[in-house]
C-alpha positions in Angstrom: 0.0 0.0 0.0 2.7 2.4 1.0 4.6 1.6 -2.3 1.3 2.3 -4.2 0.9 5.6 -2.6 4.5 6.5 -3.5 3.8 5.9 -7.0 0.6 7.9 -7.2 2.3 10.9 -5.6 5.2 10.7 -8.0 2.9 10.5 -10.9 0.9 13.6 -9.5 4.2 15.4 -9.0 5.2 14.9 -12.6 2.1 16.6 -13.8 2.4 19.7 -11.6 4.2 22.7 -13.1 7.8 23.1 -11.9 9.2 26.4 -10.5 9.8 29.1 -13.1 13.2 29.3 -14.4 15.3 32.2 -13.2 16.8 32.4 -16.6 15.5 35.4 -18.5 14.3 34.9 -22.2 14.3 38.2 -23.8 15.7 38.8 -27.4 12.2 39.7 -28.6 11.1 42.6 -30.4 8.1 44.5 -31.9 8.2 47.1 -34.6 5.6 49.4 -36.2 5.6 51.6 -39.4 5.0 55.4 -39.1 5.0 58.3 -41.5 6.2 61.8 -41.6 3.5 63.9 -39.9 4.9 67.5 -40.2 7.9 69.7 -40.0 8.5 72.7 -37.7 11.1 74.7 -35.9 9.9 73.3 -32.6 11.3 70.9 -30.0 8.9 70.3 -27.0 11.7 68.7 -24.9 14.6 71.2 -25.5 12.4 74.3 -26.0 9.1 73.8 -24.4 6.5 76.7 -24.9 9.0 78.3 -27.3 7.7 78.1 -30.7 10.1 78.5 -33.6 13.3 78.3 -31.3 14.7 75.1 -32.6 16.3 73.9 -35.9 13.9 72.3 -38.3 12.5 68.7 -37.3 10.7 66.0 -38.9 7.9 64.8 -36.6 6.6 61.2 -36.9 3.7 59.3 -35.4 1.7 62.0 -33.1 0.1 64.3 -35.5 0.1 67.3 -33.1 3.6 67.5 -31.7 4.7 71.2 -31.4 6.4 73.5 -28.7 3.2 73.6 -26.6 2.4 69.9 -26.6 1.7 68.3 -23.1 1.6 64.7 -22.0 -2.2 65.1 -22.0 -2.5 66.7 -25.4 -0.3 64.1 -26.9 -2.3 61.1 -25.5 -5.5 62.5 -26.8 -4.1 63.2 -30.3 -4.0 60.9 -33.3 -1.0 59.0 -34.7 0.0 58.0 -38.3 1.7 54.7 -37.1 0.4 51.3 -38.0 -0.5 50.9 -34.1 -2.9 53.6 -33.2 -2.2 53.4 -29.5 1.3 54.5 -29.9 0.7 58.4 -29.8 4.4 59.0 -28.7 6.4 61.8 -30.2 9.4 60.8 -32.4 11.3 63.5 -34.2 14.8 64.0 -35.8 16.6 67.1 -37.6 15.4 67.4 -41.2 17.6 66.2 -44.0 18.3 68.9 -46.5 19.5 68.5 -50.2 22.3 70.6 -51.8 19.8 73.3 -52.5 18.5 73.3 -48.8 15.2 71.7 -49.5 13.8 69.1 -47.2 14.2 65.5 -48.5 11.0 63.5 -48.7 10.6 60.6 -46.2 9.2 57.3 -47.3 8.6 55.7 -43.9 10.1 55.4 -40.3 10.4 51.9 -38.8 10.2 52.1 -35.1 11.8 49.0 -33.2 11.3 48.1 -29.6 13.9 45.3 -28.6 15.4 43.4 -25.9 18.8 41.8 -25.7 18.9 37.9 -25.6 18.7 36.5 -22.1 17.6 39.7 -20.6 14.1 41.0 -19.8 13.3 44.6 -19.6 10.8 47.0 -18.1 8.5 49.2 -20.3 9.5 52.8 -20.7 7.8 54.8 -17.9 5.0 57.2 -19.0 6.2 60.7 -19.8 9.8 59.7 -20.2 11.7 62.0 -22.6 15.1 61.1 -24.2 17.3 62.6 -26.8 19.9 60.1 -28.4 22.8 60.7 -30.7 24.4 64.0 -32.0 27.7 62.9 -33.5 27.9 60.1 -35.9 31.8 60.2 -35.7 31.4 59.6 -32.0 28.6 57.0 -31.7 27.5 56.4 -28.0 27.6 52.7 -28.6 29.8 51.7 -31.4 29.8 47.9 -30.7 26.0 47.9 -31.5 24.6 46.9 -34.9 24.5 50.1 -37.0 27.2 51.5 -34.7 24.1 52.9 -32.7 24.1 56.1 -34.9 24.9 56.0 -38.5 23.6 56.2 -42.2 23.5 53.3 -44.6 21.6 52.0 -47.7 18.7 51.0 -45.7 19.9 48.1 -43.3 22.8 46.9 -45.2 26.6 47.8 -44.4 28.6 49.7 -44.5 27.3 52.2 -41.8 28.9 55.6 -42.4 28.9 59.0 -40.6 27.3 60.7 -43.6 24.5 60.0 -46.0 25.7 57.6 -48.7 25.1 57.3 -52.5 22.9 54.1 -52.7 22.4 54.5 -56.5 22.5 51.0 -58.1 21.7 49.2 -54.9 17.9 49.2 -55.0 17.9 50.6 -51.6 17.2 54.2 -50.2 19.3 56.3 -47.9 18.4 55.6 -44.3 19.4 57.0 -40.9 19.8 54.7 -37.9 19.4 56.0 -34.3 19.7 53.8 -31.4 18.4 55.1 -27.9 20.0 54.2 -24.6 18.5 51.2 -22.9 19.2 51.7 -19.3 17.1 54.1 -17.0 18.1 55.5 -13.6 14.7 54.5 -12.2 14.1 57.9 -10.9 14.2 60.8 -13.5 11.9 60.9 -16.7 14.1 63.7 -18.0 17.3 65.6 -17.0 18.9 68.9 -17.8 20.7 67.6 -20.8 17.8 65.1 -21.6 20.4 62.3 -21.7 22.0 61.9 -18.1 19.0 59.8 -16.7 19.8 57.1 -19.4 22.8 55.2 -20.6 23.7 52.2 -22.8 23.9 48.6 -21.4 26.9 46.4 -22.2 24.3 44.6 -22.4 23.8 44.6 -18.6 22.8 48.0 -17.2 25.2 49.6 -14.5 24.4 49.5 -10.7 21.2 51.5 -9.9 19.8 51.4 -13.5 17.2 49.1 -15.0 17.0 47.7 -18.4 14.2 49.2 -20.8 13.5 48.5 -24.5 16.2 49.2 -27.1 14.4 51.7 -29.0 15.7 52.1 -32.6 14.4 54.5 -35.4 15.3 53.7 -39.0 14.3 56.7 -41.2 14.1 55.9 -44.7 14.4 58.7 -47.1 12.9 58.9 -50.6 16.3 59.4 -52.3 19.0 57.0 -53.5 22.0 59.5 -53.4 22.4 61.8 -50.6 26.1 62.4 -50.8 26.8 66.2 -49.9 23.3 66.5 -48.1 23.2 68.0 -44.6 21.1 67.9 -41.6 19.2 71.2 -40.2 21.3 70.6 -37.0 24.6 70.4 -38.7 27.2 73.1 -37.9 29.7 74.6 -40.3 32.6 72.5 -38.8 30.8 69.3 -39.3 30.5 66.7 -42.1 27.2 66.4 -43.7 24.9 64.4 -41.5 27.1 64.3 -38.6 24.9 65.7 -36.0 22.3 63.0 -36.6 20.0 62.5 -33.4 16.5 62.0 -32.4 14.1 62.8 -29.7 11.4 60.3 -28.0 8.6 61.4 -25.7 6.6 58.5 -24.3 3.1 59.4 -24.5 1.5 56.1 -25.6 -2.2 56.7 -25.5 -2.5 53.3 -23.5 0.6 52.4 -21.4 -1.0 48.9 -20.7 -0.6 48.3 -24.4 3.1 49.0 -24.2 3.4 46.8 -21.2 1.4 44.0 -23.0 3.9 44.1 -25.9 6.9 44.2 -23.8 5.9 41.1 -21.9 4.5 39.1 -24.8 7.1 40.1 -27.4 10.4 41.4 -26.0 10.5 39.5 -22.8 9.1 36.2 -24.4 11.7 36.1 -27.0 9.1 36.6 -29.8 9.3 38.4 -33.1 6.2 40.7 -33.5 6.8 42.0 -36.7 4.9 44.8 -38.3 2.4 45.4 -35.5 -1.1 46.7 -36.4 -4.2 47.2 -34.3 -5.6 43.9 -35.7 -2.5 42.0 -34.7 -2.5 43.4 -31.2 -6.2 42.2 -30.9 -5.2 38.7 -32.1 -2.6 38.4 -29.6 -5.2 38.8 -27.0 -4.8 42.6 -25.9 -8.2 43.4 -24.1 -8.2 47.0 -25.4 
């Protein structure tokens, strides 16, 4: 009888779920496509309530971003991204041709990633970040695309200035990688950078891992040699001042949390996200 009981208990134990592994999965991503919304000499992170104080910017996603924007106004606005709940603000300096005219943009691919073996926290609401500023000194040169570069779409070589992609079948593309470690306290800082840093891939003491945000800005041009950015200074090579701003104003932060959990931390590739795909994944919103 005692032997029979032992067998029964062993069978039951085999059917119970074991303890969760302490090993993080990570390595997943989701991405969405956004369009150029508008251009303006505004920057609500650097020059809030100072219309016209900035160099010219290309604004993506949120349709209303300007110097007077607030988190409330941004969350209430519409977006031109394929995922309507992402009403965040993304913007970058305008690329200008040799006659000083703004270069058309085909699309912007926005990627949220995590490193393999690491889980991340979602960005906190109202987080503000500026990334980049000098392609000759990228902040994380060991990363793909050097963390800040120009290329013919997503194909090497990655260069500090806009290239000539003629004959490749590809368009000129800017790559901006944002830092992926947050100090857990500040949603902005005086230079809009110091509250964030790059992981190696681990974050330094006192910081937590957040998504690796990447912007791939695809311009509707195949040869941009000699083109400049609106933020370039006279002592720079063309395109050297490449940078971008991010203001986390997702209309529904629970959607961002859901995608981080189901895609990034689960090691899942959630490509080309749309509202329909989000619903199919079981998001209740």
